[in-house]
C-alpha positions in Angstrom: 196.9 123.7 135.9 193.3 124.1 134.7 194.0 122.2 131.5 195.5 119.3 133.6 192.4 119.1 135.8 190.1 119.2 132.8 192.1 116.4 131.1 191.9 114.3 134.3 188.2 114.8 134.6 187.7 113.8 130.9 189.9 110.7 131.4 187.8 109.7 134.5 184.6 110.2 132.5 186.0 108.0 129.7 186.8 105.2 132.2 183.3 105.5 133.7 181.7 105.3 130.2 183.8 102.4 129.2 183.0 100.5 132.4 179.2 100.8 131.7 179.4 99.3 128.2 178.0 95.8 128.0 180.6 93.1 127.7 180.3 90.2 125.3 181.0 86.8 126.9 183.4 84.7 124.9 182.7 81.1 124.2 185.2 78.8 125.8 186.0 75.3 126.8 185.4 73.7 130.2 187.2 70.8 131.7 185.1 67.7 132.2 185.5 65.1 134.9 188.0 63.1 132.8 190.1 66.2 132.1 189.3 66.4 128.4 188.3 69.6 126.8 184.7 69.8 125.6 182.4 72.6 124.4 180.7 74.6 127.1 177.1 73.5 127.6 174.2 75.9 128.4 174.9 75.2 132.0 178.0 77.1 132.9 180.6 75.2 134.9 181.9 77.2 137.8 185.7 76.9 138.3 187.1 77.8 141.7 190.4 79.3 140.6 191.5 80.1 144.2 191.2 76.5 145.2 193.1 75.4 142.1 195.9 77.8 142.8 196.2 76.9 146.5 196.2 73.2 145.7 198.9 73.8 143.1 200.9 75.8 145.7 200.6 72.9 148.1 201.9 70.5 145.4 204.8 72.8 144.6 205.6 73.1 148.3 205.6 69.3 148.7 207.8 69.0 145.6 205.1 67.0 143.9 206.0 68.2 140.3 203.5 65.8 138.6 200.4 67.1 140.5 201.7 70.7 140.4 202.1 70.5 136.6 198.6 69.0 136.1 197.0 71.6 138.4 198.9 74.4 136.6 197.5 73.2 133.3 194.0 73.5 134.7 194.8 77.0 136.0 196.2 78.0 132.6 193.1 76.7 130.8 190.7 78.9 132.8 192.9 82.0 133.2 193.8 84.8 130.8 195.5 88.2 130.9 192.5 89.5 129.0 189.7 88.0 131.1 187.9 89.2 134.2 189.7 90.1 137.5 189.9 86.5 138.7 191.2 85.2 135.4 193.9 87.9 135.2 194.9 87.3 138.8 195.1 83.5 138.2 197.2 84.2 135.1 199.8 86.2 137.1 199.9 83.6 139.9 200.3 80.8 137.4 203.4 82.6 136.1 204.8 82.7 139.6 204.0 79.1 140.3 205.5 78.1 137.0 208.7 80.1 137.8 209.0 78.5 141.2 208.4 75.0 139.8 211.2 75.7 137.3 213.4 77.1 140.0 213.5 80.6 138.6 211.0 82.4 140.9 213.5 84.1 143.2 211.0 88.5 143.2 199.2 103.3 144.5 198.8 106.4 144.1 197.5 107.5 147.5 200.5 106.1 149.4 202.9 108.1 147.1 200.8 111.3 147.6 200.9 111.0 151.4 204.6 110.1 151.5 205.6 113.0 149.1 203.4 115.5 150.8 205.1 114.6 154.1 208.6 114.9 152.7 207.8 118.3 151.2 206.3 119.7 154.4 209.1 118.4 156.6 212.0 119.5 154.4 210.6 122.9 153.5 213.7 124.8 154.9 216.3 122.3 153.8 218.8 123.1 151.0 219.8 119.5 150.5 217.4 116.5 150.6 218.6 112.9 150.5 215.9 110.2 150.0 217.0 106.6 150.6 214.4 104.4 149.0 214.4 100.7 150.0 212.6 99.1 147.0 212.8 101.8 144.4 212.1 99.5 141.4 211.0 101.9 138.6 210.9 104.9 140.9 207.2 105.7 140.0 206.9 107.7 143.3 209.5 110.3 142.6 208.6 112.3 139.5 205.7 113.8 141.5 208.1 114.8 144.3 210.5 116.4 141.7 207.7 118.3 140.1 206.4 119.7 143.5 209.7 120.7 144.9 210.6 122.4 141.6 207.8 124.9 142.5 209.0 125.5 146.1 209.1 129.1 147.2 212.7 130.2 147.1 213.7 127.5 144.6 214.2 123.8 144.8 216.7 122.1 147.1 219.5 119.8 145.9 217.7 116.4 145.7 219.7 113.2 146.1 218.1 109.8 145.8 219.7 106.5 146.7 217.7 103.7 145.0 218.0 100.3 146.7 216.8 97.1 145.2 217.6 93.4 145.3 220.2 92.4 142.6 218.9 91.1 139.3 220.3 87.8 138.2 223.1 87.9 135.6 226.1 90.1 134.9 224.3 93.4 135.5 222.6 93.2 138.9 221.9 96.9 139.1 220.8 97.5 135.4 217.1 98.1 136.2 217.6 100.6 139.0 220.4 102.4 137.1 217.9 102.9 134.3 215.5 104.2 136.9 218.2 106.7 137.9 218.7 107.9 134.3 214.9 108.5 133.9 214.7 110.4 137.1 217.7 112.5 136.2 216.2 113.5 132.9 213.0 114.3 134.7 214.7 116.5 137.3 216.6 118.3 134.5 213.4 119.2 132.7 212.2 120.9 136.0 215.6 122.5 136.8 216.0 120.5 140.0 219.6 119.8 141.0 219.8 116.1 141.2 222.1 113.2 142.2 221.4 109.5 142.1 223.1 106.4 143.5 222.0 102.8 142.7 222.6 100.0 145.2 221.7 96.5 144.1 222.5 94.2 147.1 220.7 92.0 149.5 219.4 94.6 151.9 220.8 92.9 155.0 224.3 93.2 153.6 224.2 97.0 153.1 226.4 99.0 155.4 226.2 102.6 156.6 229.2 103.6 154.5 227.6 102.4 151.3 225.0 105.2 151.6 227.6 108.0 151.6 225.7 110.2 154.1 226.5 113.9 154.4 225.9 116.1 157.5 224.1 119.0 155.9 221.2 117.0 154.2 217.7 116.4 155.3 217.6 112.7 155.4 214.5 110.6 154.5 214.3 106.8 154.6 211.4 105.5 152.5 210.1 101.9 152.3 206.6 101.4 150.9 205.3 97.8 151.1 208.6 96.1 150.5 209.5 94.7 154.0 207.2 91.8 153.0 210.2 90.6 151.0 212.3 90.2 154.2 212.2 87.2 156.5 211.0 87.9 160.0 212.0 86.5 163.4 210.2 83.2 162.8 212.9 82.4 160.2 216.1 83.4 162.0 216.8 85.2 165.3 219.0 87.7 163.4 216.5 87.9 160.6 217.0 90.0 157.5 214.2 92.3 158.6 215.9 92.9 162.0 219.2 93.7 160.3 217.6 96.2 157.9 215.7 97.9 160.8 219.0 98.1 162.7 220.6 99.7 159.6 217.8 102.3 159.5 218.3 103.0 163.2 222.0 103.5 162.5 221.2 105.9 159.6 219.1 107.9 162.1 217.0 109.7 159.4 215.1 112.9 160.0 212.0 110.9 158.9 211.3 107.3 158.2 208.3 106.6 155.9 207.2 103.0 156.2 204.3 101.3 154.4 203.3 97.7 155.2 201.2 95.1 153.5 198.4 93.7 155.6 199.5 90.0 155.2 201.9 87.4 156.4 204.3 87.8 153.5 207.3 87.1 155.6 206.2 83.8 156.9 208.8 81.1 156.3 206.2 78.6 155.0 205.5 78.9 151.3 201.8 77.9 151.4 201.0 80.4 154.2 202.7 83.1 152.2 200.8 82.0 149.1 197.4 82.1 150.7 198.1 85.6 152.0 199.3 87.0 148.7 196.4 85.3 146.8 193.7 87.0 148.9 195.6 90.3 148.9 195.9 90.4 145.1 192.3 89.2 144.7 191.2 92.5 146.2 193.5 94.5 144.0 192.5 92.8 140.8 188.8 93.1 141.8 189.4 96.8 142.4 190.8 97.2 138.8 187.9 95.2 137.4 185.5 97.6 138.9 187.3 100.8 137.9 189.2 100.2 134.6 188.0 98.5 131.4 189.6 95.2 130.6 191.1 96.3 127.2 192.9 99.4 128.6 196.7 98.9 128.1 197.3 100.9 131.3 195.5 98.3 133.3 197.5 95.5 131.7 200.7 97.4 132.4 199.9 97.7 136.1 198.8 94.1 136.4 201.9 92.8 134.6 204.7 95.1 135.7 203.7 96.0 139.2 201.2 93.5 140.7 202.5 90.6 138.6 206.2 91.2 139.6 205.2 91.5 143.3 203.2 88.3 143.2 206.0 86.5 141.4 208.5 87.6 144.0 206.4 86.3 146.9 205.6 83.0 145.1 209.1 82.0 143.6 203.6 112.0 162.9 203.6 115.8 163.0 201.3 117.3 160.4 200.0 113.8 159.7 196.4 114.7 160.6 196.2 117.5 158.0 197.7 115.2 155.3 195.3 112.4 156.4 192.3 114.7 156.0 193.3 115.7 152.5 193.8 112.1 151.5 190.4 111.1 153.0 188.7 114.0 151.2 190.4 113.0 147.9 189.3 109.3 148.2 185.7 110.2 149.3 185.1 112.8 146.6 187.0 111.3 143.6 187.4 107.6 144.0 185.1 104.6 143.6 182.7 104.1 146.5 184.3 100.8 147.5 187.7 102.2 148.2 188.4 102.2 152.0 190.5 104.9 153.7 190.7 105.1 157.5 193.1 105.9 160.3 194.2 103.7 163.2 196.6 105.0 165.8 198.7 107.1 163.4 198.5 104.5 160.6 196.6 105.4 157.4 194.7 102.3 156.3 193.9 101.7 152.6 191.7 99.0 151.2 188.9 97.8 149.0 185.4 96.5 149.9 186.0 96.4 153.6 189.4 94.6 153.4 192.5 96.5 154.6 195.2 96.1 151.9 197.9 98.6 152.9 198.9 100.6 156.1 201.1 103.6 156.0 202.8 105.6 158.7 205.6 108.2 159.1 208.3 107.9 161.8 210.7 110.4 163.4 213.7 109.6 165.6 213.4 110.2 169.3 
């Protein structure tokens, strides 16, 4: 354990040192009033990428392909996956807008820590634990849980995970989450944790109780971190997909329901409203990475592309809680960048960056 802490400390130090290195500004091209490219003059032209993106989204929403394509070209000209936080953000959003325009755009660590800690504490006497994860994707949350329950006094329980995702297009709708199951199974095997996995790739509102194959003797956890934003709310339909999924969770009647939400109107039926919300939300996340991780680090590019980028693309095309909260607050305040925000509001843990709340997390138990 000591070696791991030393390695983590060394890694954080390398990040800190890399961030303090002076960066060389690359020469580029600016768009003139006529739209032609010309060499940048000594006076630097300021490009408002947010306004460009919002204008492009409005053109897409109005089905004005000509204007949308022209605006998208401008965004592409001033965005880059290798640039600063704003340029990287704009690059990801341009991918989403382009996918929507083409008709193909149908999609952190502290949340996982709090969620896993709660599951371990609540299920400490259980011999069988069943986690139903709405929105499992790559299953990044669960290796830590597997590792921790492997060290449980008296031995680990039988762990069963049901991974739920929206179906992928094509002939193998469950391919990605089946691969997630194989990785988790291999990981559990390396820690000698008895493990079962079931993949369900369906529209969430179509899932029925019998699909989950519940058993009486298992400690039942329903987990959904920040994925309800993908479900339409009551402003769209009276029997909205969100209502149907919540009714299913009520029918499941889990021992604990861990629910994380995004602080934004992602479920609004109006595209431009959703687009504005997700733009400001991800602006904070990309700014956070810009302040904490050097631009050339492949880990940063992986997070931006595979996690934040996929989420953006999708939008565009309790008891013992106080103790866990205290640990989380202490971790953030002693080990994280000074601009991270962690707070508590009426049993919700709030996470954010530079004064803006980005995520809220709570744990629920049935009455």
